[in-house]
Biopython code that builds the backbone (N, CA, C, O; Angstrom):
import numpy as np
from Bio.PDB.StructureBuilder import StructureBuilder

atoms = [
    (1, "MET", "N", (-6.862, -9.607, -12.683)),
    (1, "MET", "CA", (-6.547, -8.520, -11.726)),
    (1, "MET", "C", (-7.874, -8.098, -10.972)),
    (1, "MET", "O", (-7.798, -7.431, -9.940)),
    (2, "ARG", "N", (-8.770, -8.389, -11.359)),
    (2, "ARG", "CA", (-9.989, -8.085, -10.683)),
    (2, "ARG", "C", (-10.510, -9.119, -9.648)),
    (2, "ARG", "O", (-11.657, -9.041, -9.207)),
    (3, "ARG", "N", (-9.605, -10.130, -9.256)),
    (3, "ARG", "CA", (-9.949, -11.174, -8.211)),
    (3, "ARG", "C", (-8.952, -10.916, -7.033)),
    (3, "ARG", "O", (-8.041, -11.725, -6.859)),
    (4, "PRO", "N", (-9.073, -9.901, -6.271)),
    (4, "PRO", "CA", (-8.080, -9.575, -5.201)),
    (4, "PRO", "C", (-8.422, -10.362, -3.870)),
    (4, "PRO", "O", (-9.568, -10.789, -3.728)),
    (5, "GLY", "N", (-7.669, -10.523, -3.099)),
    (5, "GLY", "CA", (-7.579, -11.196, -1.906)),
    (5, "GLY", "C", (-8.184, -10.382, -0.772)),
    (5, "GLY", "O", (-8.889, -9.409, -1.041)),
    (6, "ALA", "N", (-7.947, -10.728, 0.445)),
    (6, "ALA", "CA", (-8.458, -9.947, 1.645)),
    (6, "ALA", "C", (-7.349, -8.899, 2.059)),
    (6, "ALA", "O", (-6.150, -9.177, 2.079)),
    (7, "ALA", "N", (-7.885, -7.649, 2.393)),
    (7, "ALA", "CA", (-7.039, -6.856, 3.016)),
    (7, "ALA", "C", (-7.260, -6.371, 4.332)),
    (7, "ALA", "O", (-8.220, -6.825, 4.955)),
    (8, "ALA", "N", (-6.472, -5.464, 4.887)),
    (8, "ALA", "CA", (-6.919, -5.084, 6.261)),
    (8, "ALA", "C", (-8.050, -4.453, 6.765)),
    (8, "ALA", "O", (-8.548, -4.657, 7.872)),
    (9, "ARG", "N", (-8.506, -3.542, 5.764)),
    (9, "ARG", "CA", (-9.817, -3.153, 5.753)),
    (9, "ARG", "C", (-10.993, -3.739, 4.794)),
    (9, "ARG", "O", (-10.960, -4.022, 3.596)),
    (10, "ARG", "N", (-12.146, -3.827, 5.842)),
    (10, "ARG", "CA", (-13.188, -4.689, 5.094)),
    (10, "ARG", "C", (-13.786, -4.281, 3.755)),
    (10, "ARG", "O", (-14.239, -5.035, 2.895)),
    (11, "SER", "N", (-13.704, -2.888, 3.730)),
    (11, "SER", "CA", (-14.479, -2.288, 2.521)),
    (11, "SER", "C", (-13.251, -2.070, 1.269)),
    (11, "SER", "O", (-13.565, -1.603, 0.174)),
    (12, "ILE", "N", (-12.092, -2.400, 1.541)),
    (12, "ILE", "CA", (-10.998, -2.288, 0.358)),
    (12, "ILE", "C", (-10.526, -3.836, 0.095)),
    (12, "ILE", "O", (-10.331, -4.600, 1.041)),
    (13, "ARG", "N", (-10.379, -4.187, -1.123)),
    (13, "ARG", "CA", (-10.062, -5.450, -1.327)),
    (13, "ARG", "C", (-8.477, -5.374, -2.069)),
    (13, "ARG", "O", (-8.460, -4.495, -2.931)),
    (14, "TYR", "N", (-7.486, -5.918, -1.956)),
    (14, "TYR", "CA", (-6.182, -5.705, -2.476)),
    (14, "TYR", "C", (-5.556, -7.111, -3.157)),
    (14, "TYR", "O", (-5.538, -8.199, -2.581)),
    (15, "GLY", "N", (-5.087, -6.868, -4.407)),
    (15, "GLY", "CA", (-4.357, -7.857, -5.287)),
    (15, "GLY", "C", (-3.519, -7.366, -6.252)),
    (15, "GLY", "O", (-3.875, -6.388, -6.909)),
    (16, "LEU", "N", (-2.432, -7.909, -6.446)),
    (16, "LEU", "CA", (-1.663, -7.405, -7.598)),
    (16, "LEU", "C", (-1.487, -5.881, -7.748)),
    (16, "LEU", "O", (-1.680, -5.281, -8.806)),
    (17, "GLY", "N", (-1.132, -5.358, -6.683)),
    (17, "GLY", "CA", (-0.941, -3.770, -6.563)),
    (17, "GLY", "C", (-1.926, -3.032, -6.713)),
    (17, "GLY", "O", (-1.721, -1.819, -6.752)),
    (18, "LEU", "N", (-3.119, -3.482, -6.825)),
    (18, "LEU", "CA", (-4.386, -2.701, -7.038)),
    (18, "LEU", "C", (-5.214, -2.837, -5.605)),
    (18, "LEU", "O", (-5.100, -3.783, -4.825)),
    (19, "THR", "N", (-5.924, -1.880, -5.464)),
    (19, "THR", "CA", (-7.210, -1.884, -4.498)),
    (19, "THR", "C", (-8.381, -1.751, -5.212)),
    (19, "THR", "O", (-8.403, -1.099, -6.256)),
    (20, "SER", "N", (-9.522, -2.389, -4.691)),
    (20, "SER", "CA", (-10.992, -2.290, -5.088)),
    (20, "SER", "C", (-11.625, -1.562, -4.116)),
    (20, "SER", "O", (-11.833, -2.102, -3.030)),
    (21, "THR", "N", (-11.992, -0.353, -4.324)),
    (21, "THR", "CA", (-12.818, 0.496, -3.340)),
    (21, "THR", "C", (-14.262, 0.840, -3.848)),
    (21, "THR", "O", (-14.456, 1.275, -4.983)),
    (22, "PRO", "N", (-15.186, 0.636, -3.009)),
    (22, "PRO", "CA", (-16.520, 0.995, -3.280)),
    (22, "PRO", "C", (-16.695, 2.455, -3.394)),
    (22, "PRO", "O", (-16.057, 3.238, -2.690)),
    (23, "LEU", "N", (-17.608, 2.845, -4.331)),
    (23, "LEU", "CA", (-17.955, 4.219, -4.493)),
    (23, "LEU", "C", (-19.183, 4.602, -3.778)),
    (23, "LEU", "O", (-19.937, 3.645, -3.598)),
    (24, "SER", "N", (-19.632, 5.822, -3.280)),
    (24, "SER", "CA", (-20.702, 6.166, -2.606)),
    (24, "SER", "C", (-21.875, 6.181, -3.626)),
    (24, "SER", "O", (-23.032, 6.234, -3.209)),
    (25, "CYS", "N", (-21.618, 6.139, -4.862)),
    (25, "CYS", "CA", (-22.714, 6.218, -5.953)),
    (25, "CYS", "C", (-22.922, 4.941, -6.392)),
    (25, "CYS", "O", (-23.908, 4.768, -7.109)),
    (26, "GLY", "N", (-22.242, 4.027, -6.137)),
    (26, "GLY", "CA", (-22.401, 2.617, -6.651)),
    (26, "GLY", "C", (-21.268, 2.115, -7.567)),
    (26, "GLY", "O", (-20.948, 2.860, -8.493)),
    (27, "GLY", "N", (-20.623, 0.943, -7.423)),
    (27, "GLY", "CA", (-19.703, 0.401, -8.041)),
    (27, "GLY", "C", (-18.470, 0.538, -7.425)),
    (27, "GLY", "O", (-18.489, 0.901, -6.249)),
    (28, "VAL", "N", (-17.304, 0.309, -8.005)),
    (28, "VAL", "CA", (-16.060, 0.438, -7.112)),
    (28, "VAL", "C", (-14.905, 1.202, -8.146)),
    (28, "VAL", "O", (-15.158, 1.330, -9.344)),
    (29, "TYR", "N", (-13.987, 1.551, -7.724)),
    (29, "TYR", "CA", (-12.772, 1.946, -8.357)),
    (29, "TYR", "C", (-11.480, 0.993, -8.079)),
    (29, "TYR", "O", (-11.341, 0.352, -7.038)),
    (30, "TRP", "N", (-10.620, 0.993, -9.086)),
    (30, "TRP", "CA", (-9.358, 0.334, -8.981)),
    (30, "TRP", "C", (-8.320, 1.184, -8.958)),
    (30, "TRP", "O", (-8.216, 2.039, -9.837)),
    (31, "GLY", "N", (-7.442, 1.074, -7.988)),
    (31, "GLY", "CA", (-6.325, 1.927, -7.889)),
    (31, "GLY", "C", (-5.067, 1.764, -6.879)),
    (31, "GLY", "O", (-4.797, 0.664, -6.398)),
    (32, "HIS", "N", (-4.466, 2.697, -6.648)),
    (32, "HIS", "CA", (-3.377, 2.483, -5.691)),
    (32, "HIS", "C", (-2.802, 4.008, -5.269)),
    (32, "HIS", "O", (-2.738, 5.009, -5.981)),
    (33, "GLY", "N", (-2.485, 3.869, -4.139)),
    (33, "GLY", "CA", (-1.915, 5.083, -3.529)),
    (33, "GLY", "C", (-0.777, 5.174, -2.700)),
    (33, "GLY", "O", (-0.398, 4.046, -2.388)),
    (34, "GLY", "N", (-0.101, 6.051, -2.235)),
    (34, "GLY", "CA", (1.125, 5.863, -1.563)),
    (34, "GLY", "C", (1.529, 7.253, -0.901)),
    (34, "GLY", "O", (1.226, 8.393, -1.255)),
    (35, "THR", "N", (2.354, 6.784, 0.235)),
    (35, "THR", "CA", (2.812, 7.818, 1.095)),
    (35, "THR", "C", (4.301, 7.696, 1.362)),
    (35, "THR", "O", (4.833, 6.609, 1.587)),
    (36, "ILE", "N", (4.892, 8.735, 1.331)),
    (36, "ILE", "CA", (6.347, 8.865, 1.805)),
    (36, "ILE", "C", (6.335, 10.267, 2.579)),
    (36, "ILE", "O", (5.348, 10.991, 2.454)),
    (37, "PRO", "N", (7.453, 10.676, 3.405)),
    (37, "PRO", "CA", (7.255, 11.891, 4.321)),
    (37, "PRO", "C", (7.030, 13.016, 3.385)),
    (37, "PRO", "O", (7.775, 13.195, 2.422)),
    (38, "GLY", "N", (6.207, 13.635, 3.599)),
    (38, "GLY", "CA", (5.678, 15.007, 3.041)),
    (38, "GLY", "C", (4.896, 14.712, 1.842)),
    (38, "GLY", "O", (4.483, 15.732, 1.290)),
    (39, "TYR", "N", (4.585, 13.650, 1.299)),
    (39, "TYR", "CA", (3.899, 13.378, -0.037)),
    (39, "TYR", "C", (2.732, 12.312, 0.115)),
    (39, "TYR", "O", (2.925, 11.389, 0.907)),
    (40, "ARG", "N", (1.703, 12.361, -0.489)),
    (40, "ARG", "CA", (0.608, 11.449, -0.436)),
    (40, "ARG", "C", (0.096, 11.376, -1.845)),
    (40, "ARG", "O", (-0.034, 12.489, -2.355)),
    (41, "THR", "N", (-0.233, 10.347, -2.618)),
    (41, "THR", "CA", (-0.962, 10.104, -3.857)),
    (41, "THR", "C", (-2.130, 8.987, -3.503)),
    (41, "THR", "O", (-2.161, 8.130, -2.620)),
    (42, "ARG", "N", (-3.108, 9.344, -4.567)),
    (42, "ARG", "CA", (-4.333, 8.378, -4.769)),
    (42, "ARG", "C", (-4.645, 8.456, -6.009)),
    (42, "ARG", "O", (-4.521, 9.511, -6.630)),
    (43, "GLY", "N", (-5.060, 7.439, -6.506)),
    (43, "GLY", "CA", (-5.463, 7.251, -8.083)),
    (43, "GLY", "C", (-6.341, 6.176, -8.176)),
    (43, "GLY", "O", (-6.500, 5.331, -7.295)),
    (44, "GLY", "N", (-6.968, 6.221, -9.360)),
    (44, "GLY", "CA", (-7.789, 5.315, -9.469)),
    (44, "GLY", "C", (-8.578, 5.315, -10.739)),
    (44, "GLY", "O", (-8.597, 6.428, -11.264)),
    (45, "VAL", "N", (-9.344, 4.236, -11.490)),
    (45, "VAL", "CA", (-10.218, 3.974, -12.493)),
    (45, "VAL", "C", (-11.343, 3.073, -12.375)),
    (45, "VAL", "O", (-11.265, 1.910, -11.978)),
    (46, "THR", "N", (-12.390, 3.670, -12.741)),
    (46, "THR", "CA", (-13.730, 2.908, -12.946)),
    (46, "THR", "C", (-13.802, 1.807, -13.981)),
    (46, "THR", "O", (-12.892, 1.809, -14.809)),
    (47, "GLY", "N", (-14.614, 0.983, -14.066)),
    (47, "GLY", "CA", (-14.897, -0.017, -15.172)),
    (47, "GLY", "C", (-15.175, 0.744, -16.548)),
    (47, "GLY", "O", (-14.838, 0.345, -17.663)),
    (48, "ASP", "N", (-15.775, 1.779, -16.278)),
    (48, "ASP", "CA", (-16.149, 2.414, -17.394)),
    (48, "ASP", "C", (-15.211, 3.743, -17.872)),
    (48, "ASP", "O", (-15.556, 4.652, -18.627)),
    (49, "GLY", "N", (-14.246, 3.604, -17.360)),
    (49, "GLY", "CA", (-12.885, 4.513, -17.682)),
    (49, "GLY", "C", (-12.945, 6.015, -17.088)),
    (49, "GLY", "O", (-12.335, 6.943, -17.619)),
    (50, "ARG", "N", (-13.721, 6.155, -15.965)),
    (50, "ARG", "CA", (-13.371, 7.524, -15.436)),
    (50, "ARG", "C", (-12.288, 7.333, -14.476)),
    (50, "ARG", "O", (-12.021, 6.271, -13.913)),
    (51, "ALA", "N", (-11.794, 8.249, -14.363)),
    (51, "ALA", "CA", (-10.264, 8.296, -13.743)),
    (51, "ALA", "C", (-9.811, 9.380, -12.920)),
    (51, "ALA", "O", (-10.088, 10.494, -13.364)),
    (52, "VAL", "N", (-9.163, 9.339, -11.799)),
    (52, "VAL", "CA", (-8.641, 10.496, -10.958)),
    (52, "VAL", "C", (-7.323, 10.141, -10.346)),
    (52, "VAL", "O", (-6.973, 9.054, -9.885)),
    (53, "ASN", "N", (-6.602, 11.362, -10.436)),
    (53, "ASN", "CA", (-5.234, 10.941, -9.489)),
    (53, "ASN", "C", (-4.994, 12.260, -8.697)),
    (53, "ASN", "O", (-5.046, 13.326, -9.310)),
    (54, "ILE", "N", (-4.714, 12.232, -7.262)),
    (54, "ILE", "CA", (-4.745, 13.283, -6.524)),
    (54, "ILE", "C", (-3.149, 13.263, -6.003)),
    (54, "ILE", "O", (-2.711, 12.134, -5.781)),
    (55, "ALA", "N", (-2.358, 14.231, -5.814)),
    (55, "ALA", "CA", (-1.055, 14.098, -5.257)),
    (55, "ALA", "C", (-1.069, 15.474, -4.550)),
    (55, "ALA", "O", (-1.647, 16.452, -5.023)),
    (56, "VAL", "N", (-0.405, 15.476, -3.408)),
    (56, "VAL", "CA", (-0.287, 16.362, -2.370)),
    (56, "VAL", "C", (1.065, 16.403, -1.820)),
    (56, "VAL", "O", (1.687, 15.358, -1.628)),
    (57, "THR", "N", (1.627, 17.720, -1.517)),
    (57, "THR", "CA", (2.900, 17.626, -1.116)),
    (57, "THR", "C", (2.851, 17.899, 0.561)),
    (57, "THR", "O", (3.940, 17.919, 1.135)),
    (58, "THR", "N", (1.947, 18.054, 1.149)),
    (58, "THR", "CA", (1.922, 18.217, 2.713)),
    (58, "THR", "C", (0.900, 17.051, 3.299)),
    (58, "THR", "O", (-0.072, 16.728, 2.617)),
    (59, "ILE", "N", (1.133, 16.469, 4.503)),
    (59, "ILE", "CA", (0.115, 15.636, 4.996)),
    (59, "ILE", "C", (-0.156, 15.921, 6.456)),
    (59, "ILE", "O", (0.482, 15.513, 7.427)),
    (60, "PRO", "N", (-1.423, 16.843, 6.421)),
    (60, "PRO", "CA", (-1.750, 17.088, 7.757)),
    (60, "PRO", "C", (-2.669, 16.087, 8.398)),
    (60, "PRO", "O", (-3.351, 15.383, 7.653)),
    (61, "THR", "N", (-2.753, 15.961, 9.596)),
    (61, "THR", "CA", (-3.490, 14.810, 10.433)),
    (61, "THR", "C", (-4.746, 14.705, 9.682)),
    (61, "THR", "O", (-5.246, 15.747, 9.258)),
    (62, "GLY", "N", (-5.366, 13.488, 9.447)),
    (62, "GLY", "CA", (-6.651, 13.128, 8.906)),
    (62, "GLY", "C", (-6.514, 13.422, 7.510)),
    (62, "GLY", "O", (-7.597, 13.468, 6.926)),
    (63, "ALA", "N", (-5.487, 13.637, 6.792)),
    (63, "ALA", "CA", (-5.372, 13.799, 5.285)),
    (63, "ALA", "C", (-5.858, 12.512, 4.342)),
    (63, "ALA", "O", (-6.395, 12.668, 3.246)),
    (64, "ALA", "N", (-5.628, 11.423, 4.851)),
    (64, "ALA", "CA", (-5.754, 10.101, 4.405)),
    (64, "ALA", "C", (-7.436, 9.939, 4.044)),
    (64, "ALA", "O", (-7.823, 9.511, 2.956)),
    (65, "ALA", "N", (-8.276, 10.320, 5.053)),
    (65, "ALA", "CA", (-9.561, 10.235, 4.775)),
    (65, "ALA", "C", (-10.063, 11.347, 3.925)),
    (65, "ALA", "O", (-11.082, 11.283, 3.238)),
    (66, "GLN", "N", (-9.144, 12.533, 4.040)),
    (66, "GLN", "CA", (-9.961, 13.734, 2.766)),
    (66, "GLN", "C", (-9.378, 13.208, 1.543)),
    (66, "GLN", "O", (-10.195, 13.304, 0.627)),
    (67, "HIS", "N", (-8.463, 12.775, 1.239)),
    (67, "HIS", "CA", (-7.903, 12.249, -0.090)),
    (67, "HIS", "C", (-8.725, 11.032, -0.736)),
    (67, "HIS", "O", (-8.842, 10.902, -1.954)),
    (68, "GLN", "N", (-9.282, 10.154, 0.204)),
    (68, "GLN", "CA", (-10.116, 9.105, -0.171)),
    (68, "GLN", "C", (-11.560, 9.594, -0.618)),
    (68, "GLN", "O", (-12.160, 9.118, -1.582)),
    (69, "ALA", "N", (-12.063, 10.648, 0.239)),
    (69, "ALA", "CA", (-13.373, 11.198, 0.104)),
    (69, "ALA", "C", (-13.046, 11.892, -1.252)),
    (69, "ALA", "O", (-13.782, 11.523, -2.167)),
    (70, "ALA", "N", (-12.244, 12.679, -1.530)),
    (70, "ALA", "CA", (-11.859, 13.407, -2.723)),
    (70, "ALA", "C", (-11.875, 12.652, -3.998)),
    (70, "ALA", "O", (-12.354, 13.114, -5.033)),
    (71, "ALA", "N", (-11.283, 11.352, -3.884)),
    (71, "ALA", "CA", (-11.262, 10.471, -5.025)),
    (71, "ALA", "C", (-12.587, 9.903, -5.430)),
    (71, "ALA", "O", (-13.033, 9.736, -6.565)),
    (72, "VAL", "N", (-13.119, 9.644, -4.275)),
    (72, "VAL", "CA", (-14.526, 9.004, -4.727)),
    (72, "VAL", "C", (-15.461, 10.114, -5.090)),
    (72, "VAL", "O", (-16.249, 9.842, -5.996)),
    (73, "ASP", "N", (-15.537, 11.351, -4.550)),
    (73, "ASP", "CA", (-16.340, 12.339, -5.039)),
    (73, "ASP", "C", (-15.885, 12.506, -6.539)),
    (73, "ASP", "O", (-16.827, 12.432, -7.327)),
    (74, "ALA", "N", (-14.886, 12.675, -6.995)),
    (74, "ALA", "CA", (-14.383, 13.082, -8.263)),
    (74, "ALA", "C", (-14.934, 11.797, -9.119)),
    (74, "ALA", "O", (-15.348, 12.133, -10.228)),
    (75, "LEU", "N", (-15.014, 10.563, -8.871)),
    (75, "LEU", "CA", (-15.265, 9.519, -9.453)),
    (75, "LEU", "C", (-16.847, 9.549, -9.591)),
    (75, "LEU", "O", (-17.328, 9.107, -10.634)),
    (76, "CYS", "N", (-17.552, 9.966, -8.754)),
    (76, "CYS", "CA", (-18.878, 9.997, -8.711)),
    (76, "CYS", "C", (-19.852, 11.179, -9.350)),
    (76, "CYS", "O", (-21.082, 11.238, -9.365)),
    (77, "ARG", "N", (-18.794, 12.161, -9.907)),
    (77, "ARG", "CA", (-19.615, 13.075, -10.710)),
    (77, "ARG", "C", (-19.957, 12.827, -12.090)),
    (77, "ARG", "O", (-20.651, 13.634, -12.709)),
]
sb = StructureBuilder()
sb.init_structure("model")
sb.init_model(0)
sb.init_chain("A")
sb.init_seg("    ")
for serial, (resi, resn, name, xyz) in enumerate(atoms, 1):
    if name == "N":
        sb.init_residue(resn, " ", resi, " ")
    sb.init_atom(name, np.array(xyz, "f"), 0.0, 1.0, " ", f" {name:<3s}", serial, name[0])
structure = sb.get_structure()
């Protein structure tokens, strides 16, 4: 599960339904998010067990970057 293939974005790797995303404090987190009209989720876990899940019920413009930043911030604390 930790040998993902290439993804559309250079910093995120994807495989078996999980993405590997770099953390600003070092390391990566593994997770998966999703969007349907009116909802967005983002979640993940680090190798040492720190975890985060974010769910919102509205999606304003630019929200994807805010949710990604919130997930990284929570995992880096």
